[in-house]
KELUM-752663 format. One record per residue (C-alpha): x, y, z; residue in one letter. Coordinates in pm, whole numbers. Example, Ala and Ser with C-alpha at 12.3 -4.5 7.8 and 13.67 -1.06 7.14 Angstrom:
residues 2
@x = 1230&y = -450&z = 780&vexse = a
@x = 1367&y = -106&z = 714&vexse = s
***
This chain:
residues 359
@x = -2628&y = -4761&z = 2555&vexse = x
@x = -2830&y = -4572&z = 2296&vexse = x
@x = -2835&y = -4252&z = 2504&vexse = x
@x = -2459&y = -4283&z = 2566&vexse = x
@x = -2387&y = -4297&z = 2193&vexse = x
@x = -2637&y = -4016&z = 2126&vexse = x
@x = -2478&y = -3781&z = 2384&vexse = x
@x = -2133&y = -3870&z = 2251&vexse = x
@x = -2225&y = -3800&z = 1886&vexse = x
@x = -2408&y = -3476&z = 1967&vexse = x
@x = -2105&y = -3349&z = 2160&vexse = x
@x = -1858&y = -3444&z = 1887&vexse = x
@x = -2068&y = -3314&z = 1595&vexse = x
@x = -2155&y = -2976&z = 1751&vexse = x
@x = -1799&y = -2924&z = 1874&vexse = x
@x = -1666&y = -3019&z = 1527&vexse = x
@x = -1900&y = -2767&z = 1363&vexse = x
@x = -1812&y = -2486&z = 1605&vexse = x
@x = -1437&y = -2541&z = 1568&vexse = x
@x = -1458&y = -2538&z = 1189&vexse = x
@x = -1677&y = -2226&z = 1186&vexse = x
@x = -1435&y = -2043&z = 1416&vexse = x
@x = -1128&y = -2142&z = 1214&vexse = x
@x = -1295&y = -2060&z = 882&vexse = x
@x = -1409&y = -1717&z = 1000&vexse = x
@x = -1069&y = -1622&z = 1143&vexse = x
@x = -880&y = -1753&z = 838&vexse = x
@x = -1092&y = -1566&z = 584&vexse = x
@x = -959&y = -1234&z = 454&vexse = x
@x = -1148&y = -909&z = 409&vexse = x
@x = -1009&y = -847&z = 54&vexse = x
@x = -1146&y = -1184&z = -61&vexse = x
@x = -1484&y = -1115&z = 99&vexse = x
@x = -1495&y = -769&z = -59&vexse = x
@x = -1426&y = -922&z = -400&vexse = x
@x = -1710&y = -1172&z = -350&vexse = x
@x = -1938&y = -896&z = -223&vexse = x
@x = -1876&y = -697&z = -541&vexse = x
@x = -2000&y = -1001&z = -733&vexse = x
@x = -2333&y = -963&z = -555&vexse = x
@x = -2292&y = -1235&z = -290&vexse = x
@x = -2490&y = -1113&z = 12&vexse = x
@x = -2328&y = -1366&z = 245&vexse = x
@x = -1990&y = -1206&z = 176&vexse = x
@x = -2130&y = -868&z = 284&vexse = x
@x = -2264&y = -1032&z = 599&vexse = x
@x = -1924&y = -1186&z = 673&vexse = x
@x = -1747&y = -851&z = 627&vexse = x
@x = -1969&y = -719&z = 906&vexse = x
@x = -1874&y = -1017&z = 1123&vexse = x
@x = -1504&y = -956&z = 1056&vexse = x
@x = -1548&y = -591&z = 1151&vexse = x
@x = -1721&y = -689&z = 1478&vexse = x
@x = -1548&y = -1021&z = 1544&vexse = x
@x = -1667&y = -1049&z = 1906&vexse = x
@x = -2025&y = -1103&z = 1797&vexse = x
@x = -1982&y = -1425&z = 1592&vexse = x
@x = -1709&y = -1561&z = 1822&vexse = x
@x = -1933&y = -1521&z = 2127&vexse = x
@x = -2214&y = -1711&z = 1956&vexse = x
@x = -1985&y = -1992&z = 1835&vexse = x
@x = -1805&y = -2034&z = 2168&vexse = x
@x = -2135&y = -2026&z = 2359&vexse = x
@x = -2276&y = -2314&z = 2154&vexse = x
@x = -1947&y = -2505&z = 2177&vexse = x
@x = -1926&y = -2465&z = 2556&vexse = x
@x = -2288&y = -2570&z = 2608&vexse = x
@x = -2242&y = -2877&z = 2386&vexse = x
@x = -1920&y = -2985&z = 2559&vexse = x
@x = -2056&y = -2925&z = 2910&vexse = x
@x = -2392&y = -3097&z = 2872&vexse = x
@x = -2251&y = -3361&z = 2640&vexse = x
@x = -1978&y = -3455&z = 2885&vexse = x
@x = -2230&y = -3464&z = 3170&vexse = x
@x = -2467&y = -3684&z = 2968&vexse = x
@x = -2192&y = -3922&z = 2856&vexse = x
@x = -2059&y = -3946&z = 3213&vexse = x
@x = -2401&y = -4016&z = 3362&vexse = x
@x = -2481&y = -4285&z = 3104&vexse = x
@x = -2135&y = -4443&z = 3143&vexse = x
@x = -2182&y = -4474&z = 3521&vexse = x
@x = -2534&y = -4614&z = 3475&vexse = x
@x = -2421&y = -4877&z = 3223&vexse = x
@x = -2064&y = -4968&z = 3326&vexse = x
@x = -2041&y = -4843&z = 3682&vexse = x
@x = -1794&y = -4605&z = 3844&vexse = x
@x = -1498&y = -4823&z = 3753&vexse = x
@x = -1518&y = -4724&z = 3382&vexse = x
@x = -1600&y = -4356&z = 3436&vexse = x
@x = -1236&y = -4248&z = 3404&vexse = x
@x = -1188&y = -4453&z = 3085&vexse = x
@x = -1501&y = -4311&z = 2921&vexse = x
@x = -1396&y = -3956&z = 3017&vexse = x
@x = -1051&y = -4011&z = 2862&vexse = x
@x = -1205&y = -4144&z = 2539&vexse = x
@x = -1440&y = -3844&z = 2519&vexse = x
@x = -1155&y = -3598&z = 2587&vexse = x
@x = -930&y = -3745&z = 2317&vexse = x
@x = -1221&y = -3761&z = 2072&vexse = x
@x = -1302&y = -3394&z = 2131&vexse = x
@x = -935&y = -3301&z = 2098&vexse = x
@x = -868&y = -3476&z = 1769&vexse = x
@x = -1211&y = -3508&z = 1603&vexse = x
@x = -1366&y = -3183&z = 1726&vexse = x
@x = -1065&y = -2951&z = 1753&vexse = x
@x = -756&y = -3042&z = 1551&vexse = x
@x = -924&y = -3187&z = 1241&vexse = x
@x = -1200&y = -2922&z = 1190&vexse = x
@x = -965&y = -2630&z = 1259&vexse = x
@x = -717&y = -2770&z = 1008&vexse = x
@x = -996&y = -2803&z = 751&vexse = x
@x = -1118&y = -2449&z = 821&vexse = x
@x = -768&y = -2300&z = 792&vexse = x
@x = -684&y = -2477&z = 466&vexse = x
@x = -1021&y = -2481&z = 286&vexse = x
@x = -1183&y = -2163&z = 413&vexse = x
@x = -1255&y = -2035&z = 63&vexse = x
@x = -1464&y = -2344&z = -11&vexse = x
@x = -1667&y = -2336&z = 312&vexse = x
@x = -1681&y = -1968&z = 409&vexse = x
@x = -2012&y = -1890&z = 236&vexse = x
@x = -2220&y = -2172&z = 393&vexse = x
@x = -2035&y = -2106&z = 719&vexse = x
@x = -2159&y = -1747&z = 712&vexse = x
@x = -2523&y = -1856&z = 703&vexse = x
@x = -2472&y = -2111&z = 982&vexse = x
@x = -2304&y = -1846&z = 1198&vexse = x
@x = -2601&y = -1616&z = 1136&vexse = x
@x = -2839&y = -1883&z = 1271&vexse = x
@x = -2620&y = -1948&z = 1576&vexse = x
@x = -2610&y = -1573&z = 1653&vexse = x
@x = -2990&y = -1556&z = 1642&vexse = x
@x = -3025&y = -1859&z = 1874&vexse = x
@x = -2775&y = -1723&z = 2127&vexse = x
@x = -2866&y = -1355&z = 2088&vexse = x
@x = -2921&y = -1277&z = 2460&vexse = x
@x = -2574&y = -1409&z = 2544&vexse = x
@x = -2423&y = -1222&z = 2248&vexse = x
@x = -2569&y = -895&z = 2376&vexse = x
@x = -2445&y = -964&z = 2729&vexse = x
@x = -2096&y = -1048&z = 2602&vexse = x
@x = -2093&y = -724&z = 2401&vexse = x
@x = -2112&y = -515&z = 2719&vexse = x
@x = -1872&y = -738&z = 2912&vexse = x
@x = -1600&y = -736&z = 2645&vexse = x
@x = -1632&y = -360&z = 2591&vexse = x
@x = -1396&y = -316&z = 2887&vexse = x
@x = -1118&y = -493&z = 2695&vexse = x
@x = -1170&y = -325&z = 2358&vexse = x
@x = -906&y = -87&z = 2221&vexse = x
@x = -993&y = 280&z = 2226&vexse = x
@x = -851&y = 352&z = 1880&vexse = x
@x = -999&y = 220&z = 1559&vexse = x
@x = -848&y = -108&z = 1446&vexse = x
@x = -706&y = -91&z = 1097&vexse = x
@x = -747&y = -395&z = 876&vexse = x
@x = -414&y = -339&z = 702&vexse = x
@x = -121&y = -97&z = 728&vexse = x
@x = 126&y = 35&z = 470&vexse = x
@x = 400&y = -184&z = 614&vexse = x
@x = 177&y = -491&z = 583&vexse = x
@x = 93&y = -408&z = 221&vexse = x
@x = 463&y = -376&z = 142&vexse = x
@x = 535&y = -705&z = 321&vexse = x
@x = 256&y = -876&z = 125&vexse = x
@x = 411&y = -752&z = -199&vexse = x
@x = 746&y = -904&z = -100&vexse = x
@x = 570&y = -1226&z = 0&vexse = x
@x = 404&y = -1231&z = -342&vexse = x
@x = 750&y = -1251&z = -501&vexse = x
@x = 848&y = -1543&z = -275&vexse = x
@x = 527&y = -1730&z = -362&vexse = x
@x = 561&y = -1655&z = -733&vexse = x
@x = 242&y = -1446&z = -754&vexse = x
@x = 432&y = -1124&z = -837&vexse = x
@x = 762&y = -1056&z = -1006&vexse = x
@x = 1030&y = -828&z = -863&vexse = x
@x = 926&y = -524&z = -1066&vexse = x
@x = 559&y = -555&z = -967&vexse = x
@x = 656&y = -588&z = -600&vexse = x
@x = 883&y = -282&z = -625&vexse = x
@x = 607&y = -79&z = -790&vexse = x
@x = 357&y = -169&z = -517&vexse = x
@x = 613&y = -81&z = -248&vexse = x
@x = 688&y = 256&z = -410&vexse = x
@x = 319&y = 332&z = -459&vexse = x
@x = 243&y = 258&z = -93&vexse = x
@x = 516&y = 491&z = 35&vexse = x
@x = 483&y = 760&z = -232&vexse = x
@x = 224&y = 941&z = -20&vexse = x
@x = 488&y = 1018&z = 241&vexse = x
@x = 733&y = 1175&z = -3&vexse = x
@x = 767&y = 1547&z = -73&vexse = x
@x = 813&y = 1679&z = -425&vexse = x
@x = 1145&y = 1831&z = -320&vexse = x
@x = 1286&y = 1478&z = -294&vexse = x
@x = 1213&y = 1408&z = -661&vexse = x
@x = 1276&y = 1741&z = -833&vexse = x
@x = 1570&y = 1826&z = -1055&vexse = x
@x = 1766&y = 2075&z = -839&vexse = x
@x = 1811&y = 2437&z = -944&vexse = x
@x = 2188&y = 2394&z = -991&vexse = x
@x = 2140&y = 2149&z = -1279&vexse = x
@x = 1796&y = 2253&z = -1405&vexse = x
@x = 1830&y = 2375&z = -1764&vexse = x
@x = 1655&y = 2705&z = -1844&vexse = x
@x = 1711&y = 2981&z = -2094&vexse = x
@x = 1629&y = 3349&z = -2131&vexse = x
@x = 1292&y = 3427&z = -2283&vexse = x
@x = 1459&y = 3689&z = -2505&vexse = x
@x = 1659&y = 3417&z = -2680&vexse = x
@x = 1578&y = 3375&z = -3048&vexse = x
@x = 1475&y = 3044&z = -3201&vexse = x
@x = 1799&y = 3033&z = -3398&vexse = x
@x = 2015&y = 3089&z = -3090&vexse = x
@x = 1823&y = 2830&z = -2892&vexse = x
@x = 1919&y = 2558&z = -3138&vexse = x
@x = 2281&y = 2664&z = -3118&vexse = x
@x = 2274&y = 2547&z = -2757&vexse = x
@x = 2339&y = 2169&z = -2757&vexse = x
@x = 2153&y = 2131&z = -2425&vexse = x
@x = 1816&y = 2220&z = -2578&vexse = x
@x = 1797&y = 1896&z = -2775&vexse = x
@x = 1772&y = 1700&z = -2448&vexse = x
@x = 1443&y = 1851&z = -2338&vexse = x
@x = 1093&y = 1864&z = -2482&vexse = x
@x = 989&y = 2140&z = -2239&vexse = x
@x = 1233&y = 2418&z = -2155&vexse = x
@x = 1177&y = 2667&z = -1868&vexse = x
@x = 1240&y = 3029&z = -1964&vexse = x
@x = 1332&y = 3322&z = -1742&vexse = x
@x = 1353&y = 3700&z = -1748&vexse = x
@x = 1600&y = 3926&z = -1566&vexse = x
@x = 1773&y = 3639&z = -1380&vexse = x
@x = 1794&y = 3259&z = -1424&vexse = x
@x = 1602&y = 3213&z = -1098&vexse = x
@x = 1301&y = 3417&z = -1215&vexse = x
@x = 1111&y = 3156&z = -1418&vexse = x
@x = 826&y = 3305&z = -1619&vexse = x
@x = 706&y = 3001&z = -1812&vexse = x
@x = 826&y = 2733&z = -2050&vexse = x
@x = 839&y = 2662&z = -2422&vexse = x
@x = 763&y = 2341&z = -2607&vexse = x
@x = 1038&y = 2219&z = -2835&vexse = x
@x = 764&y = 2132&z = -3085&vexse = x
@x = 649&y = 2498&z = -3096&vexse = x
@x = 1008&y = 2612&z = -3146&vexse = x
@x = 1056&y = 2363&z = -3431&vexse = x
@x = 736&y = 2492&z = -3594&vexse = x
@x = 874&y = 2847&z = -3585&vexse = x
@x = 1201&y = 2726&z = -3732&vexse = x
@x = 1021&y = 2534&z = -4007&vexse = x
@x = 815&y = 2844&z = -4087&vexse = x
@x = 1133&y = 3045&z = -4138&vexse = x
@x = 1080&y = 3252&z = -3823&vexse = x
@x = 1417&y = 3179&z = -3665&vexse = x
@x = 1442&y = 3539&z = -3541&vexse = x
@x = 1131&y = 3497&z = -3322&vexse = x
@x = 1182&y = 3532&z = -2947&vexse = x
@x = 1094&y = 3250&z = -2708&vexse = x
@x = 867&y = 3486&z = -2515&vexse = x
@x = 629&y = 3482&z = -2815&vexse = x
@x = 559&y = 3109&z = -2767&vexse = x
@x = 597&y = 3099&z = -2389&vexse = x
@x = 337&y = 2897&z = -2197&vexse = x
@x = 223&y = 2940&z = -1837&vexse = x
@x = 402&y = 2705&z = -1598&vexse = x
@x = 260&y = 2536&z = -1289&vexse = x
@x = 429&y = 2642&z = -963&vexse = x
@x = 439&y = 2415&z = -655&vexse = x
@x = 614&y = 2433&z = -319&vexse = x
@x = 888&y = 2180&z = -246&vexse = x
@x = 705&y = 2057&z = 65&vexse = x
@x = 397&y = 1956&z = -137&vexse = x
@x = 318&y = 1584&z = -140&vexse = x
@x = 418&y = 1386&z = -449&vexse = x
@x = 66&y = 1248&z = -495&vexse = x
@x = -90&y = 1595&z = -479&vexse = x
@x = 149&y = 1730&z = -742&vexse = x
@x = 93&y = 1424&z = -961&vexse = x
@x = -286&y = 1465&z = -953&vexse = x
@x = -252&y = 1839&z = -1021&vexse = x
@x = -29&y = 1778&z = -1324&vexse = x
@x = -270&y = 1518&z = -1462&vexse = x
@x = -576&y = 1735&z = -1397&vexse = x
@x = -421&y = 2038&z = -1566&vexse = x
@x = -274&y = 1821&z = -1844&vexse = x
@x = 74&y = 1949&z = -1773&vexse = x
@x = 406&y = 1763&z = -1773&vexse = x
@x = 627&y = 2020&z = -1604&vexse = x
@x = 612&y = 2220&z = -1281&vexse = x
@x = 846&y = 2474&z = -1126&vexse = x
@x = 932&y = 2402&z = -762&vexse = x
@x = 987&y = 2688&z = -517&vexse = x
@x = 1099&y = 2688&z = -155&vexse = x
@x = 907&y = 2827&z = 143&vexse = x
@x = 1017&y = 3181&z = 50&vexse = x
@x = 905&y = 3150&z = -311&vexse = x
@x = 1259&y = 3124&z = -449&vexse = x
@x = 1327&y = 2893&z = -742&vexse = x
@x = 1436&y = 2549&z = -614&vexse = x
@x = 1412&y = 2325&z = -920&vexse = x
@x = 1176&y = 2161&z = -1166&vexse = x
@x = 978&y = 1839&z = -1158&vexse = x
@x = 812&y = 1644&z = -1438&vexse = x
@x = 565&y = 1362&z = -1471&vexse = x
@x = 862&y = 1150&z = -1574&vexse = x
@x = 1027&y = 1213&z = -1236&vexse = x
@x = 715&y = 1094&z = -1054&vexse = x
@x = 678&y = 787&z = -1277&vexse = x
@x = 1043&y = 700&z = -1211&vexse = x
@x = 976&y = 718&z = -837&vexse = x
@x = 669&y = 498&z = -879&vexse = x
@x = 833&y = 234&z = -1099&vexse = x
@x = 1168&y = 243&z = -924&vexse = x
@x = 1342&y = 287&z = -1260&vexse = x
@x = 1536&y = 562&z = -1432&vexse = x
@x = 1352&y = 645&z = -1756&vexse = x
@x = 1636&y = 745&z = -1988&vexse = x
@x = 1591&y = 840&z = -2352&vexse = x
@x = 1848&y = 868&z = -2629&vexse = x
@x = 1938&y = 1229&z = -2542&vexse = x
@x = 1987&y = 1188&z = -2166&vexse = x
@x = 2348&y = 1240&z = -2057&vexse = x
@x = 2277&y = 1176&z = -1689&vexse = x
@x = 2047&y = 918&z = -1535&vexse = x
@x = 2001&y = 1112&z = -1208&vexse = x
@x = 2030&y = 1491&z = -1205&vexse = x
@x = 2011&y = 1503&z = -825&vexse = x
@x = 2332&y = 1298&z = -810&vexse = x
@x = 2485&y = 1529&z = -1072&vexse = x
@x = 2394&y = 1834&z = -861&vexse = x
@x = 2551&y = 1675&z = -554&vexse = x
@x = 2868&y = 1594&z = -747&vexse = x
@x = 2889&y = 1952&z = -875&vexse = x
@x = 2860&y = 2088&z = -523&vexse = x
@x = 3127&y = 1850&z = -390&vexse = x
@x = 3365&y = 1956&z = -666&vexse = x
@x = 3293&y = 2322&z = -592&vexse = x
@x = 3329&y = 2283&z = -215&vexse = x
@x = 3663&y = 2109&z = -259&vexse = x
@x = 3803&y = 2437&z = -400&vexse = x
@x = 3705&y = 2637&z = -90&vexse = x
@x = 3935&y = 2654&z = 213&vexse = x
@x = 3818&y = 2701&z = 571&vexse = x
@x = 3864&y = 3077&z = 553&vexse = x
@x = 3608&y = 3091&z = 272&vexse = x
@x = 3856&y = 3179&z = 0&vexse = x
@x = 3842&y = 3000&z = -332&vexse = x
@x = 4166&y = 2815&z = -404&vexse = x
@x = 4317&y = 2863&z = -744&vexse = x
@x = 4326&y = 2547&z = -949&vexse = x
@x = 4661&y = 2430&z = -1075&vexse = x
@x = 4715&y = 2270&z = -1409&vexse = x
@x = 4758&y = 1942&z = -1226&vexse = x
@x = 4415&y = 1973&z = -1062&vexse = x
@x = 4244&y = 2077&z = -1384&vexse = x
@x = 4411&y = 1941&z = -1696&vexse = x
@x = 4181&y = 2149&z = -1909&vexse = x
***
C-alpha cells in the first residue's frame, strides 16, 4: 500500500509542478520581464531568453511531465493489481486519471494563468534545473522541431497589437480616451508622409520679402502667425521666413521702413514624401518650428510646423486666439470646390451672377 500511495503522490506532484510551470511561462509577458530585468533581476533576463526560444523550456517541462505520468501510472497500476487484484485495476486507473486531470492539470494551470506574476521568478529557476536534467532530450527536440519552425523572424508585438492594447486599456480603465488616441497616433505616425499634414500652398500665407515692416502690419493676416514665409519674384519662390518678434522689434525701434529681407531667416526645405517622424526629428535637431514642403520637382507645395505634427500626434486641433480656421487642409479643399464649381466642361470660367455672389 505504501508504494501505491508513493507512486500516486509522485505522479500528481510532478505533474502539478510541470503544468503550473508551463502555464506560468506561457502567461508571462515580455514587457513585464523586461521591466524586472531593468531592475537587476537576473531570473527575468533568463526568462526573456526562454520566451525568445520557447521550444527549449517547453521540451524540458513536457519531457518531465510525460516521464512522471508514464512511470507513475505504470507503478500505480502494478501496485493496485498486486494489492487489490485485477478486478480493481479499472477503478484505480479511473481515480488516477481524474486526479491528474483536476489536481495536476486544471488547478495548476489556472493558478499559473492568474498568479503568474507572483510565481514567475521561482518558476524560472525551477525550469532552469529541469532543462539541465533533460538536456540531451532538449537538444534532440531542437533538431526535430526545426522542421516546423517558421522561416521568418517572429515578432513579439505588431503595430496593430499595440493599438489594440491601447483600446483595451481604455476598456479596463488603465488609460483614458486621450491617452489611447495618442498611443494609436504615435504608432501609426511612422507610416504618414509630411504631405498629409502640411498646410497646402493654396492657403499657406506668405508675403514678399520687399515688404516693409509698416506694410506688413497693415495686412490683418500677419497677426495670425508667429513665423511668416517670405518670397521673391513669385509667391511660389520661398526664400526664407521672418519671426513676428523680429518684426515687432524693428517697429518698436522706429524702423518701420525696414524691408523684411533684412531680418529674413533661412528656412528648412523638405520633400512632401518625407516621413513625418523624420521631419519631426529634423525640426527638433535644428531647433526650427517651420519647414517649407516641396513636391518631387522642387515646386512649392505648402508649409508644415511642429504644431501640425503635434496635432497629428495628439489627435487634436491646437487653436489659438488668432486662428480663423481649425484645419487649413479642409479650407484649401473648400476653396478648390468653390473654384471648380465656376468652371464648365469646356474649361471656360462661368460668370457669377449677383444671385450666386451677393457680394
